N, C-alpha and C positions, 0 to 999 in steps of 0.2 A: 653400292648405295642401296639402302632398303627402300621398300615400296612407299612407305609414308614420307620419307625425305624426298623421293623423286616427285611424288604428287605435290608436295609443298613447293618445291623449286619451280615446277611448271606452272603452278598456280600464281606465283608472284614474280617470276623472273621471265622477261620477254625481250631477249637480245635483239630481235628484229626491229625493235623501236629505236635502239641506240646504235645499231650497226648497219643502218640502212645505206650508209655511204659505200658499203661493200657490194651493193647491188642486191638483187632479190635473194632473200634467204628462204629457200623452199623447205618443205618438211624434212627432207633427207638431211640437209645441212643443219637445221635446227636440232633434229634428233641427235646428230653427232655431237653437237655442243653439250648436250646433256648426258652423253655417254649411253644413248639408247638406240635401239633399232627403230626404224620409221613406224612400224606397226604399233609398237609400244607407245611411242610418242603420240601418235594419233589417238590411241585408245584412252590415254590419260586426258588429253585435251577434250575428247568427246565426253568423258565422264564428268568433267567440270561443266561443260556446256549443258549437259542433261540436268545437273544439279541446279544451275542458275535458271534454266527454263522451268524446272519443277517449282522453284520458289516463286517465280512469276505466276504460274498457273494457280498456285495455292492462294496468292493474293487476289487473283481475279475471281476466285470462288467466294471471297468474303462479301457479305451483303453491301452493295453500293459502290464497291471499289472499281468495278469495270466502268461505271459511269464517270468516275473521276479520271480514269485513263482517257476516256473519250473527250474530256474537257481540257486535257493538257494543251497548252497554247502553241504547240508546234504545228505549223501549217503544212499541208501536203508538199512534199519535195524539199522541205527545209533540211539543213545540216546542223546537227547538235554535236558540239565538241566538249569532251571532258578533259580537264586539266587537273593533275593531281599527282599523288604518290602511291604507295602500295595499297592503300585502302581503296583506291580507284583502279589501279593497274590490275588488281586481283581479278582472276577469271570468274570469281563468284561475287564480284562487287555490285554495289547498288546500281552502277551504270550498266553493267551487263544484264542485271535483272530488268532494268528499264528497257533495254534493247529488246528483251523477250516479251515484255508487256506490250510494247508497240507492235511487235511482230505477230503476237497472238490476237491482239484486239483491233489493230488498225493497219493490217498488211498492205492495203491498197493505197495508203497515203504516201508510200515511198520515202519515208523520213530516214535520213542517213545519220547513224550515230558513229562518231569517230573517237576512239579512246586513245589519247596521247599521253596519259599518265605514265610515269616511270617510277618504279619502286626505288626508294631511297632519295628521291629528288627533293631538294630544298627550294624555297621560293627564289633564291638567287639563280639556281640552275634553270628553273622554269622561265625566269626573265631572260636568261641568255638564249633560250630556245624560241623566243618571241618571233623572229623572222619566219621560222618554219610554221609556227602556229597560224599565222595570218594567211599562209598559202592554202589552208584548208577551206577558206571562205565560209566560216561558220555564220549561221543565223542566230544561234544560241551558244553561249559558253556556260558550262556548269563547272565551277572551280572549287576544289577541296584541297587546300594546301596549308602547310604550316607545321604539320606533325613532326617532320624531320628537322625543321628549324629548332624545335623545342628539345631535341636530344641534348642531354648534358654529358659532358666529358668528365665522368665520375659524378657521384651523387651531389657533391658540393662544387662541381666545376661549372664553367660557363656553358651557356647554350651554344649550339653549333652556329646559329645566326641570332644576333641580338633582336630583342623585341622591336626596337626602333627600325632596324633594317628590314625585319619581316614586314612591318607596316608599310614602309616605303616601297618594298618590292611588290607587295600585293596591289597597292594603289597604282603603281606604274604599269604593272602587267595589265590590269583592268583598263586603265585609261588609254594606253597605246593600242591595245588589241581592239577595243571598241572603236577608237578613232579610225583604225585601218579597215575595219570590216563592218561597222555599224551593227554588230551583233548585240542581242539582248543578253544580259548577264545575271547569273544567280550564284550566290556563295553557299557552300556547306561548311560549317565549322569543323575543325579537326575533332575526331571522336575522343571522348574521355577514355581513360585507361583503367585497367584493374591494377592498381599500384603494387599490391602484394605479389601478384604474378610477375609483373615486370621485375621487381626486386629479386625474385627467386629464380628467374629464368637463367639457366647455366650459361648460355651463349652471351647474354648481356653482361653477366658477372665476369666472364673471361675477358671480354672486350673493355670492361670498366666503363660502360655507358649506361645511362638511365634516362627515364622520362618521369615527369611529375604533372599531376593534373593542374597545379597552380599555373604552370607555363602554358598548358593547353587552353585553360580558361582565359588567360590573358589575350591569347590570339582570338579566341571566340568573342571576347568583348569588343575587340577592334572590328570584327566582321559584322557583329550585330548592330554596330553603330552606322553601317553604310546605308546609303539610300536604296541600293538594289535589294531585291529579294534575298533574304538569308534564311537558310534552313539550319536551325540550331540543333546539332546532333546531341548535345549534352542531355537534355531531358529525355530524348528518345532512348539512348543507350543506358543512361544511369537509372532511369525510372522503372523500366519494364523488365529487363531480363537478367540482371545480375551477371553472374559469371558465365552464363550460357551465351552471352553476346560477345565473348572474347575467346580467342584461341589460348593455348597454354602459355604463350609468352606475355599475355596481358595487354599487348599493344595492338595486335591485328584483330579484326572482327571475324567472328564465326559467320557461317551462312545465315544463321538466325539474326545476328546483328546487322548484316548487310541487307537482309530482307526488311527489317524494321526501318532501316535508313531509307531504302527505296520507297517504302510506303509513306514515310514522312515527306519525302521529296515530292511524290505524286500529289499528296494532299495539299502541299503548299503551292505547287505550280497550277493545280486545277482551279485555284481561286484567283489566279492572275487573268488578265485580259490582254490579248494581243490582236492587232489588226491583221486579218487574214486576207490574202490577195483574192 
Protein backbone atom coordinates (compact mmCIF):
# COMPACT_ATOMS: atom_id res chain seq x y z
CA UNK A 1 0.00 0.00 0.00
CA UNK A 2 1.45 3.38 -0.98
CA UNK A 3 1.95 6.23 1.47
CA UNK A 4 -0.85 8.37 0.05
CA UNK A 5 -3.40 5.56 0.34
CA UNK A 6 -2.26 4.74 3.86
CA UNK A 7 -2.64 8.34 4.98
CA UNK A 8 -6.09 8.53 3.40
CA UNK A 9 -7.28 5.33 5.06
CA UNK A 10 -6.10 6.46 8.48
CA UNK A 11 -7.66 9.85 7.91
CA UNK A 12 -11.16 8.49 7.29
CA UNK A 13 -11.34 4.95 8.70
CA UNK A 14 -11.46 4.47 12.47
CA UNK A 15 -12.36 0.88 13.36
CA UNK A 16 -12.10 1.56 17.08
CA UNK A 17 -15.47 3.35 16.81
CA UNK A 18 -17.33 0.34 15.39
CA UNK A 19 -15.34 -2.51 16.95
CA UNK A 20 -15.52 -1.30 20.52
CA UNK A 21 -17.37 -4.45 21.52
CA UNK A 22 -14.07 -6.31 21.09
CA UNK A 23 -12.61 -4.40 24.00
CA UNK A 24 -9.93 -1.76 23.95
CA UNK A 25 -8.14 -1.46 20.62
CA UNK A 26 -4.71 -0.06 21.42
CA UNK A 27 -2.31 1.39 18.87
CA UNK A 28 -0.60 -1.95 18.33
CA UNK A 29 -3.87 -3.63 17.32
CA UNK A 30 -5.04 -0.71 15.22
CA UNK A 31 -1.73 -0.57 13.38
CA UNK A 32 -2.07 -4.26 12.56
CA UNK A 33 -5.52 -3.71 11.09
CA UNK A 34 -3.98 -1.26 8.62
CA UNK A 35 -0.99 -3.49 7.91
CA UNK A 36 1.39 -1.05 9.60
CA UNK A 37 3.90 -1.15 12.40
CA UNK A 38 2.94 0.83 15.48
CA UNK A 39 5.52 3.57 14.91
CA UNK A 40 4.24 4.28 11.40
CA UNK A 41 0.63 4.27 12.56
CA UNK A 42 1.42 6.79 15.28
CA UNK A 43 3.44 8.95 12.89
CA UNK A 44 0.57 9.24 10.42
CA UNK A 45 -1.94 9.99 13.18
CA UNK A 46 0.40 12.65 14.57
CA UNK A 47 0.81 14.16 11.10
CA UNK A 48 -2.96 14.59 10.76
CA UNK A 49 -3.27 16.03 14.25
CA UNK A 50 -0.58 18.59 13.49
CA UNK A 51 -2.41 19.62 10.31
CA UNK A 52 -5.70 20.10 12.14
CA UNK A 53 -3.98 22.06 14.90
CA UNK A 54 -2.22 24.22 12.33
CA UNK A 55 -5.54 24.99 10.65
CA UNK A 56 -6.95 26.04 14.03
CA UNK A 57 -3.94 28.25 14.80
CA UNK A 58 -4.29 29.90 11.39
CA UNK A 59 -7.91 30.75 12.10
CA UNK A 60 -6.99 32.22 15.49
CA UNK A 61 -4.54 34.54 13.74
CA UNK A 62 -7.36 36.10 11.71
CA UNK A 63 -8.56 39.46 13.09
CA UNK A 64 -11.41 39.04 15.56
CA UNK A 65 -11.67 35.27 15.28
CA UNK A 66 -10.19 34.44 18.69
CA UNK A 67 -12.88 36.57 20.31
CA UNK A 68 -15.53 34.53 18.50
CA UNK A 69 -14.05 31.35 19.98
CA UNK A 70 -14.28 33.04 23.39
CA UNK A 71 -18.00 33.62 22.77
CA UNK A 72 -18.78 30.01 21.88
CA UNK A 73 -21.72 29.00 24.11
CA UNK A 74 -20.01 25.95 25.63
CA UNK A 75 -19.78 26.34 29.38
CA UNK A 76 -16.78 25.05 31.35
CA UNK A 77 -16.97 21.31 31.86
CA UNK A 78 -19.60 20.72 29.19
CA UNK A 79 -19.58 17.80 26.75
CA UNK A 80 -19.96 18.40 23.00
CA UNK A 81 -20.90 15.43 20.80
CA UNK A 82 -20.42 15.28 17.02
CA UNK A 83 -22.71 12.94 15.07
CA UNK A 84 -22.04 12.42 11.39
CA UNK A 85 -20.23 10.55 8.63
CA UNK A 86 -16.87 10.86 6.87
CA UNK A 87 -16.89 14.66 6.71
CA UNK A 88 -16.95 14.65 10.52
CA UNK A 89 -15.07 11.37 11.15
CA UNK A 90 -12.17 12.85 9.15
CA UNK A 91 -9.08 13.44 11.33
CA UNK A 92 -8.91 16.86 9.65
CA UNK A 93 -12.61 17.58 10.12
CA UNK A 94 -14.30 20.79 11.18
CA UNK A 95 -14.91 19.12 14.55
CA UNK A 96 -11.26 18.24 15.08
CA UNK A 97 -10.32 21.82 14.15
CA UNK A 98 -12.91 23.00 16.70
CA UNK A 99 -11.26 20.72 19.28
CA UNK A 100 -7.92 22.43 18.71
CA UNK A 101 -9.48 25.91 18.71
CA UNK A 102 -10.83 25.29 22.20
CA UNK A 103 -7.61 23.66 23.36
CA UNK A 104 -5.54 26.61 22.13
CA UNK A 105 -7.86 29.38 23.27
CA UNK A 106 -9.83 27.99 26.25
CA UNK A 107 -7.79 25.14 27.75
CA UNK A 108 -8.86 25.86 31.32
CA UNK A 109 -12.55 25.39 30.51
CA UNK A 110 -12.23 21.60 30.40
CA UNK A 111 -14.73 21.22 27.55
CA UNK A 112 -14.87 17.61 26.32
CA UNK A 113 -15.37 17.02 22.59
CA UNK A 114 -16.52 13.53 21.58
CA UNK A 115 -16.47 12.53 17.91
CA UNK A 116 -18.80 9.58 17.28
CA UNK A 117 -19.12 10.15 13.53
CA UNK A 118 -18.55 7.05 11.42
CA UNK A 119 -17.40 7.09 7.80
CA UNK A 120 -20.10 5.77 5.48
CA UNK A 121 -22.88 6.12 8.05
CA UNK A 122 -26.42 6.85 6.91
CA UNK A 123 -29.11 8.50 9.02
CA UNK A 124 -30.69 5.06 9.49
CA UNK A 125 -27.47 3.70 10.97
CA UNK A 126 -27.05 6.77 13.17
CA UNK A 127 -30.57 6.29 14.48
CA UNK A 128 -29.79 2.64 15.29
CA UNK A 129 -26.81 3.87 17.34
CA UNK A 130 -28.99 6.18 19.45
CA UNK A 131 -28.78 4.15 22.71
CA UNK A 132 -25.00 4.49 22.71
CA UNK A 133 -25.10 8.20 21.90
CA UNK A 134 -27.15 9.05 24.97
CA UNK A 135 -24.59 7.31 27.21
CA UNK A 136 -22.12 10.12 26.41
CA UNK A 137 -24.40 12.57 28.30
CA UNK A 138 -23.82 15.47 25.90
CA UNK A 139 -24.67 19.05 26.71
CA UNK A 140 -24.43 19.93 23.02
CA UNK A 141 -24.90 17.87 19.85
CA UNK A 142 -23.49 19.03 16.51
CA UNK A 143 -25.02 16.90 13.76
CA UNK A 144 -23.90 16.70 10.11
CA UNK A 145 -25.69 13.79 8.46
CA UNK A 146 -27.36 12.93 5.16
CA UNK A 147 -24.53 12.82 2.65
CA UNK A 148 -24.51 9.03 2.49
CA UNK A 149 -28.30 8.88 2.28
CA UNK A 150 -27.97 10.81 -0.99
CA UNK A 151 -25.66 8.24 -2.59
CA UNK A 152 -27.26 6.97 -5.78
CA UNK A 153 -26.95 3.39 -6.95
CA UNK A 154 -25.93 4.41 -10.50
CA UNK A 155 -26.43 7.91 -11.87
CA UNK A 156 -30.13 7.31 -12.54
CA UNK A 157 -30.72 4.88 -9.67
CA UNK A 158 -32.46 5.46 -6.33
CA UNK A 159 -30.78 7.12 -3.38
CA UNK A 160 -29.53 4.84 -0.63
CA UNK A 161 -32.14 6.30 1.72
CA UNK A 162 -35.24 8.08 0.44
CA UNK A 163 -35.64 11.78 1.20
CA UNK A 164 -38.76 11.12 3.26
CA UNK A 165 -36.91 8.52 5.34
CA UNK A 166 -33.94 10.84 5.78
CA UNK A 167 -36.23 13.54 7.12
CA UNK A 168 -37.93 11.10 9.50
CA UNK A 169 -34.59 9.75 10.75
CA UNK A 170 -33.13 13.20 11.38
CA UNK A 171 -36.21 14.39 13.27
CA UNK A 172 -36.36 11.20 15.33
CA UNK A 173 -32.66 11.25 16.16
CA UNK A 174 -32.83 14.83 17.31
CA UNK A 175 -36.06 14.51 19.29
CA UNK A 176 -35.14 11.30 21.12
CA UNK A 177 -31.58 12.33 21.95
CA UNK A 178 -32.64 15.75 23.23
CA UNK A 179 -35.42 14.12 25.25
CA UNK A 180 -32.94 11.72 26.86
CA UNK A 181 -30.13 14.20 27.52
CA UNK A 182 -31.61 17.74 27.37
CA UNK A 183 -28.72 18.62 25.05
CA UNK A 184 -28.74 21.74 22.91
CA UNK A 185 -28.67 20.93 19.20
CA UNK A 186 -27.13 22.40 16.06
CA UNK A 187 -27.30 21.11 12.48
CA UNK A 188 -24.72 21.40 9.72
CA UNK A 189 -26.05 20.69 6.25
CA UNK A 190 -24.24 18.13 4.07
CA UNK A 191 -21.53 19.82 2.03
CA UNK A 192 -22.07 20.41 -1.69
CA UNK A 193 -20.11 18.32 -4.19
CA UNK A 194 -17.77 18.93 -7.06
CA UNK A 195 -19.96 16.93 -9.44
CA UNK A 196 -17.39 16.73 -12.24
CA UNK A 197 -14.84 15.17 -9.93
CA UNK A 198 -17.42 12.78 -8.46
CA UNK A 199 -18.37 11.59 -11.95
CA UNK A 200 -14.74 11.13 -12.98
CA UNK A 201 -13.47 9.42 -9.84
CA UNK A 202 -12.39 5.86 -10.82
CA UNK A 203 -13.47 4.15 -7.59
CA UNK A 204 -16.99 5.57 -7.85
CA UNK A 205 -17.15 4.58 -11.50
CA UNK A 206 -16.14 0.99 -10.73
CA UNK A 207 -18.70 0.75 -7.94
CA UNK A 208 -21.39 2.38 -10.14
CA UNK A 209 -22.33 4.88 -7.44
CA UNK A 210 -22.79 8.63 -7.65
CA UNK A 211 -23.91 11.75 -5.82
CA UNK A 212 -25.67 14.87 -7.09
CA UNK A 213 -26.02 18.34 -5.60
CA UNK A 214 -29.79 18.28 -6.17
CA UNK A 215 -30.06 15.50 -3.57
CA UNK A 216 -27.68 17.23 -1.15
CA UNK A 217 -29.62 20.49 -1.55
CA UNK A 218 -32.91 18.75 -0.78
CA UNK A 219 -31.55 17.55 2.57
CA UNK A 220 -30.15 21.00 3.28
CA UNK A 221 -33.58 22.50 2.66
CA UNK A 222 -35.07 20.20 5.32
CA UNK A 223 -32.43 21.19 7.87
CA UNK A 224 -32.62 24.90 7.13
CA UNK A 225 -36.33 24.74 7.99
CA UNK A 226 -35.67 23.40 11.51
CA UNK A 227 -36.02 25.65 14.58
CA UNK A 228 -32.55 24.72 15.88
CA UNK A 229 -29.45 26.55 14.75
CA UNK A 230 -28.44 25.35 11.28
CA UNK A 231 -25.11 26.11 9.65
CA UNK A 232 -25.63 25.99 5.90
CA UNK A 233 -22.46 24.57 4.36
CA UNK A 234 -23.64 25.32 0.83
CA UNK A 235 -22.67 29.00 0.64
CA UNK A 236 -19.42 28.31 2.53
CA UNK A 237 -18.12 25.58 0.23
CA UNK A 238 -19.64 26.76 -3.06
CA UNK A 239 -18.92 30.45 -2.75
CA UNK A 240 -15.33 30.67 -1.63
CA UNK A 241 -12.90 28.02 -2.70
CA UNK A 242 -13.95 26.18 -5.83
CA UNK A 243 -12.06 22.96 -6.34
CA UNK A 244 -9.54 23.66 -3.58
CA UNK A 245 -12.26 22.83 -1.06
CA UNK A 246 -12.60 19.21 -2.26
CA UNK A 247 -10.32 16.22 -2.56
CA UNK A 248 -9.85 14.49 -5.89
CA UNK A 249 -13.04 12.45 -5.43
CA UNK A 250 -15.18 15.61 -5.39
CA UNK A 251 -17.07 14.30 -2.37
CA UNK A 252 -14.79 14.75 0.64
CA UNK A 253 -13.54 18.10 1.81
CA UNK A 254 -9.92 19.15 1.73
CA UNK A 255 -8.29 20.67 4.80
CA UNK A 256 -9.11 24.12 3.37
CA UNK A 257 -12.76 23.12 3.04
CA UNK A 258 -12.86 21.75 6.58
CA UNK A 259 -11.22 24.91 7.90
CA UNK A 260 -13.82 27.09 6.15
CA UNK A 261 -16.61 24.96 7.60
CA UNK A 262 -15.13 25.20 11.11
CA UNK A 263 -14.93 28.98 10.76
CA UNK A 264 -18.58 29.18 9.66
CA UNK A 265 -19.65 27.02 12.61
CA UNK A 266 -17.77 29.18 15.11
CA UNK A 267 -19.28 32.35 13.66
CA UNK A 268 -22.79 30.91 13.88
CA UNK A 269 -22.39 29.54 17.41
CA UNK A 270 -20.72 32.70 18.69
CA UNK A 271 -23.95 34.56 18.02
CA UNK A 272 -26.01 32.17 20.15
CA UNK A 273 -26.70 32.66 23.81
CA UNK A 274 -26.71 29.92 26.43
CA UNK A 275 -27.28 29.99 30.16
CA UNK A 276 -24.02 29.28 31.88
CA UNK A 277 -23.90 27.75 35.31
